[in-house]
C-alpha positions as CSV (number, residue, x, y, z in Angstrom):
1,M,-5.2,-21.4,-3.7
2,Q,-6.8,-25.0,-3.9
3,P,-4.9,-27.8,-2.0
4,L,-1.7,-29.4,-3.5
5,D,-2.1,-32.6,-4.9
6,D,0.0,-35.3,-3.9
7,R,2.3,-36.0,-6.5
8,T,2.9,-32.2,-6.5
9,A,3.9,-32.1,-2.9
10,E,6.0,-35.1,-3.5
11,K,7.8,-33.4,-6.6
12,I,8.3,-30.0,-4.5
13,A,9.9,-32.1,-1.8
14,D,12.3,-33.3,-4.1
15,I,13.4,-30.1,-5.6
16,V,13.9,-28.7,-1.9
17,V,15.8,-31.4,-0.6
18,D,18.2,-31.9,-3.7
19,M,19.4,-35.3,-3.0
20,G,23.1,-35.6,-4.4
21,G,22.7,-32.0,-5.7
22,P,24.9,-29.0,-5.3
23,Y,22.2,-27.6,-2.8
24,E,21.7,-30.5,-0.8
25,R,19.7,-30.2,2.7
26,K,20.6,-32.2,5.3
27,S,18.0,-33.6,7.6
28,Y,19.0,-31.1,10.7
29,E,18.2,-28.2,8.1
30,L,14.6,-28.8,7.3
31,G,13.3,-27.7,10.9
32,P,15.0,-24.5,10.6
33,L,13.8,-24.1,7.0
34,L,10.2,-24.5,7.9
35,A,10.6,-22.2,10.9
36,R,12.1,-19.6,8.8
37,A,9.1,-20.1,6.7
38,G,7.0,-19.0,9.6
39,W,5.4,-22.5,10.2
40,S,4.7,-22.5,13.7
41,P,4.8,-25.2,15.6
42,V,7.7,-26.6,13.9
43,P,7.2,-30.4,13.1
44,E,9.8,-32.5,14.6
45,Y,12.1,-34.5,12.1
46,D,11.3,-38.2,13.0
47,G,14.5,-39.9,11.1
48,S,12.4,-41.2,8.1
49,P,13.9,-40.3,4.5
50,R,14.0,-36.6,4.1
51,V,12.1,-36.2,0.9
52,Q,9.4,-38.5,2.1
53,W,9.2,-37.0,5.6
54,L,9.0,-33.1,3.8
55,A,6.3,-34.3,1.5
56,E,4.1,-35.7,4.1
57,Q,4.4,-32.3,6.1
58,L,2.9,-30.4,2.9
59,I,0.3,-33.0,2.5
60,E,-0.7,-32.8,6.2
61,N,-0.6,-28.8,6.0
62,R,-2.0,-28.3,2.6
63,A,-5.4,-27.4,4.0
64,D,-3.6,-24.1,5.2
65,P,-2.6,-22.0,2.0
66,T,-0.8,-19.5,4.1
67,R,1.8,-22.2,5.4
68,I,2.1,-23.6,2.0
69,E,2.9,-20.2,0.4
70,R,5.2,-19.0,2.8
71,F,7.0,-22.3,2.5
72,L,7.3,-22.2,-1.4
73,C,8.2,-18.3,-1.2
74,R,11.1,-19.0,1.2
75,I,12.5,-21.5,-0.8
76,C,12.7,-18.9,-3.4
77,D,13.9,-16.1,-1.0
78,P,17.5,-14.8,-1.8
79,R,18.1,-14.6,1.8
80,E,17.7,-18.2,2.1
81,Y,21.2,-18.8,0.3
82,D,24.6,-17.6,0.7
83,D,24.9,-17.0,-3.1
84,G,21.7,-14.9,-2.8
85,K,19.8,-14.1,-5.7
86,A,21.2,-16.5,-8.2
87,V,20.6,-19.9,-6.5
88,A,17.0,-18.3,-5.3
89,E,16.4,-18.1,-9.2
90,E,17.4,-21.7,-9.8
91,F,14.8,-22.9,-7.4
92,R,12.1,-20.4,-8.4
93,D,12.5,-21.9,-12.1
94,A,12.4,-25.7,-10.6
95,L,9.3,-25.0,-8.7
96,N,7.4,-22.9,-11.2
97,G,7.8,-26.2,-13.7
98,V,6.1,-28.3,-10.9
99,L,3.4,-25.6,-10.0
100,D,2.3,-24.8,-13.5
101,A,-0.1,-27.7,-13.5
102,E,-1.6,-26.6,-10.5
103,G,-2.1,-23.4,-11.8
104,L,0.5,-21.4,-9.7
105,V,3.5,-19.3,-10.1
106,I,6.2,-17.8,-8.3
107,S,7.1,-14.0,-9.2
108,T,9.3,-11.6,-7.6
109,V,8.0,-8.4,-6.9
110,G,10.2,-5.5,-4.9
111,G,13.2,-8.3,-5.1
112,R,10.8,-10.6,-3.1
113,P,9.1,-13.7,-4.0
114,V,5.4,-14.0,-4.5
115,L,2.9,-16.7,-5.1
116,G,0.2,-16.1,-7.6
117,E,-2.4,-17.7,-9.9
118,L,-2.0,-18.1,-13.6
119,G,-4.7,-16.5,-15.3
120,A,-5.9,-17.4,-18.6
121,D,-3.5,-14.8,-20.5
122,G,-0.7,-16.8,-18.8
123,A,-0.1,-13.8,-16.4
124,A,0.3,-13.7,-12.6
125,H,-2.9,-12.9,-10.4
126,Y,-2.5,-12.4,-6.9
127,S,-5.6,-13.1,-4.4
128,E,-6.1,-11.5,-1.3
129,P,-5.9,-13.2,2.2
130,D,-9.0,-15.3,3.2
131,G,-11.6,-13.7,5.5
132,L,-10.0,-10.2,4.9
133,E,-13.3,-8.4,6.1
134,E,-13.2,-10.2,9.4
135,R,-9.5,-9.7,9.9
136,L,-10.2,-6.0,9.3
137,R,-13.1,-5.7,11.6
138,H,-10.8,-7.4,14.1
139,L,-7.9,-5.4,14.0
140,V,-9.4,-1.8,13.9
141,L,-11.2,-1.2,17.4
142,D,-13.6,1.8,16.1
143,E,-16.5,0.0,14.5
144,I,-17.3,2.9,12.2
145,A,-13.6,3.4,10.9
146,A,-13.6,-0.6,10.1
147,E,-16.8,-0.7,8.5
148,M,-15.8,2.3,6.2
149,L,-12.4,0.2,5.7
150,V,-14.7,-2.7,4.5
151,N,-16.5,-0.5,2.0
152,R,-13.2,0.9,0.6
153,L,-12.3,-2.8,0.2
154,T,-15.5,-3.8,-1.8
155,E,-14.9,-0.3,-4.2
156,A,-11.4,-1.8,-5.0
157,R,-12.7,-5.3,-5.6
158,L,-15.3,-3.6,-8.0
159,C,-12.8,-1.8,-9.6
160,M,-10.6,-4.8,-10.0
161,R,-13.3,-6.8,-11.4
162,N,-14.3,-4.2,-14.1
163,G,-10.9,-3.3,-15.3
164,A,-10.5,-0.2,-13.9
165,H,-7.0,-1.0,-12.4
166,T,-6.0,2.4,-11.7
167,L,-8.8,3.3,-9.3
168,A,-8.3,-0.3,-7.9
169,V,-4.8,1.0,-6.8
170,I,-6.0,4.4,-5.7
171,G,-8.4,2.3,-3.7
172,L,-5.8,0.0,-2.0
173,G,-3.5,2.9,-1.5
174,S,-6.4,4.3,0.6
175,L,-7.5,1.0,2.4
176,V,-3.9,0.8,3.4
177,E,-3.5,4.2,4.8
178,G,-6.6,3.9,6.7
179,V,-5.7,0.8,8.3
180,L,-2.6,2.1,9.5
181,H,-3.8,5.2,10.4
182,A,-6.7,3.8,12.6
183,V,-4.2,1.2,14.3
184,L,-1.8,3.6,15.0
185,T,-3.9,6.0,16.5
186,E,-5.7,3.4,18.7
187,R,-2.8,1.3,19.7
188,D,0.5,3.4,19.7
189,E,1.2,4.9,22.9
190,K,3.3,7.4,21.7
191,V,1.1,8.6,18.8
192,Q,-1.9,8.8,21.3
193,Q,0.7,11.2,23.5
194,D,2.9,13.1,21.2
195,G,0.7,12.8,17.9
196,F,2.6,11.9,14.5
197,V,6.0,13.4,14.4
198,N,7.6,13.7,10.8
199,E,11.4,13.1,10.0
200,H,12.1,17.1,10.9
201,G,10.6,16.6,14.5
202,K,7.5,18.4,13.9
203,T,3.9,17.3,14.9
204,V,1.8,16.5,12.1
205,P,-2.0,16.8,12.4
206,A,-3.9,13.8,12.3
207,D,-5.9,15.0,9.5
208,R,-2.8,15.9,7.4
209,V,-0.8,12.7,8.0
210,G,0.4,11.1,4.5
211,L,1.1,7.5,3.4
212,A,4.6,8.0,3.9
213,L,4.7,9.0,7.7
214,L,2.2,6.2,8.5
215,L,4.8,3.6,6.9
216,D,7.5,5.3,8.7
217,T,6.0,5.2,11.8
218,A,4.7,1.8,11.6
219,R,8.2,0.5,10.4
220,E,9.8,2.1,13.4
221,N,7.2,0.3,15.7
222,G,8.4,-3.0,14.1
223,W,4.8,-3.5,12.6
224,I,5.6,-4.0,9.1
225,Q,8.9,-5.8,7.6
226,F,11.5,-3.7,5.7
227,D,10.5,-5.2,2.2
228,A,6.4,-4.3,2.8
229,H,7.7,-0.6,3.6
230,R,9.8,-0.5,0.4
231,F,7.4,-2.1,-1.4
232,L,4.4,0.1,-0.4
233,G,6.5,3.2,-0.4
234,P,6.5,4.2,-4.1
235,G,2.8,4.4,-3.9
236,E,3.1,7.8,-1.9
237,G,2.7,9.6,-4.9
238,V,-0.5,8.2,-6.0
239,P,-3.7,9.9,-5.0
240,Q,-5.3,8.6,-1.9
241,L,-8.6,9.1,0.1
242,H,-8.3,10.5,3.8
243,P,-8.4,7.9,6.4
244,P,-11.4,7.1,7.9
245,S,-10.6,9.0,11.2
246,A,-9.5,12.1,9.5
247,G,-13.0,13.6,9.8
248,G,-16.3,13.2,7.8
249,G,-16.6,9.3,8.9
250,L,-19.0,7.6,6.7
251,A,-21.3,10.5,6.3
252,G,-19.2,12.0,3.9
253,P,-15.6,12.8,2.9
254,P,-13.6,15.5,5.2
255,R,-13.8,19.1,3.9
256,P,-10.8,19.3,1.3
257,R,-8.6,21.9,1.5
258,H,-9.5,25.5,0.3
259,R,-7.3,26.7,-2.6
260,D,-6.4,29.8,0.1
261,D,-4.8,27.1,2.5
262,V,-2.7,26.0,-0.4
263,L,-1.8,29.7,-2.0
264,G,-1.5,31.4,1.3
265,P,-3.9,34.6,2.4
266,N,-4.3,37.3,-0.1
267,R,-2.9,35.1,-2.6
268,R,-5.8,33.9,-4.7
269,P,-5.4,32.7,-8.3
270,V,-5.3,35.5,-11.0
271,Q,-8.7,35.2,-13.2
272,R,-9.3,37.0,-16.5
273,R,-12.8,38.2,-17.6
274,R,-14.2,37.1,-20.8
275,G,-13.2,39.4,-23.7
276,T,-10.5,41.1,-21.4
277,P,-7.1,41.3,-23.2
278,R,-4.6,39.1,-21.9
279,H,-2.3,42.0,-21.1
280,R,-5.0,43.6,-18.9
281,T,-6.0,40.9,-16.0
282,L,-8.5,41.2,-13.3
283,T,-6.6,40.3,-10.0
284,P,-9.0,39.2,-7.1
285,R,-7.8,40.2,-3.5
286,A,-9.0,39.3,0.0
287,P,-12.1,40.9,1.2
288,G,-12.0,44.4,1.7
289,G,-10.1,44.9,-1.7
290,V,-11.3,45.7,-5.1
291,W,-11.5,44.1,-8.7
292,H,-8.7,46.2,-10.2
293,R,-7.5,46.2,-13.7
294,T,-3.9,46.5,-13.8
295,P,-1.3,46.4,-16.5
296,P,1.8,43.9,-15.9
297,G,4.0,44.7,-13.6
298,A,2.0,47.0,-11.3
299,S,2.6,46.8,-7.6
300,A,0.5,45.0,-5.2
301,R,-0.2,48.3,-3.3
302,A,-1.4,49.8,-6.6
303,R,-4.0,47.0,-6.7
304,L,-5.5,47.7,-3.2
305,K,-8.0,50.3,-3.1
306,R,-11.0,51.4,-0.7
307,P,-12.9,48.5,1.1
308,C,-15.4,47.9,-1.9
309,W,-15.4,45.6,-5.4
310,T,-14.9,48.2,-8.0
311,E,-13.6,47.7,-11.3
312,V,-11.5,50.7,-12.6
313,T,-10.9,51.7,-16.2
314,K,-9.6,54.8,-18.0
315,S,-12.9,56.3,-18.9
316,R,-15.2,55.4,-15.9
317,T,-15.8,53.3,-12.4
318,S,-18.5,51.1,-12.0
319,T,-19.3,49.9,-8.8
């Protein structure tokens, strides 16, 4: 995001103050508005004309894109107004008319306003925070885990730049999962003592924790806001990689679950040998059993014979 032009800042201030309009903001309302937008410290109103004062604050802080973005999004947030969404939409339309010259647009994602950049195709593109790699390295104490997360971020960027958007989404889901897993295991005393506990009160092994439980735990701690929790929640159905501390590290991915872990003991999938009629199947059993050709409906006991692998037919038995 490039710094706002002076005239753009003045137009934004004029829209926000709305002098003589139905949503006019008084002088005593400007400071609290900036506070709700996350500005800290909040500049003190000096008694000058409201539009001029607000424009000056935007110009003085335009080198900080985070502050400007939070302010613009707060103006379009339904929570800011008694009439909610209807008023927020009016302000969003008015601001977008000004921001178009800056190549910016405010959209709504998950019911919340988000500032994006207008692409050549006219669609909104959302950029990542500045210095994200350093933020990750500062946030995650384990250097190996932090490096793995930075690698995942790099891979997601490459996918996005090359049009592999589905892979980029999966990569970002993996990144979020890894960050939450690392931060919770490193900084949450309850998780360190009792492990991860699901909604049924059962402890989940650290290498089996999914994104949904990580989000719920972080939300309970107050580490992420409700809208972020709701926005990321639907990603639960997207396949994600294991978090960095789930085993394997940078040397490679953790061992995938064996099919027997999913199907249960002695319940391997039915296989059919080439040339074998569909009504005569080869049913593999656990070690100590046999390959036994059985018709449909045969009992499980009939399939398990002496402890060796044999093929049983009407005419002969071969070992």
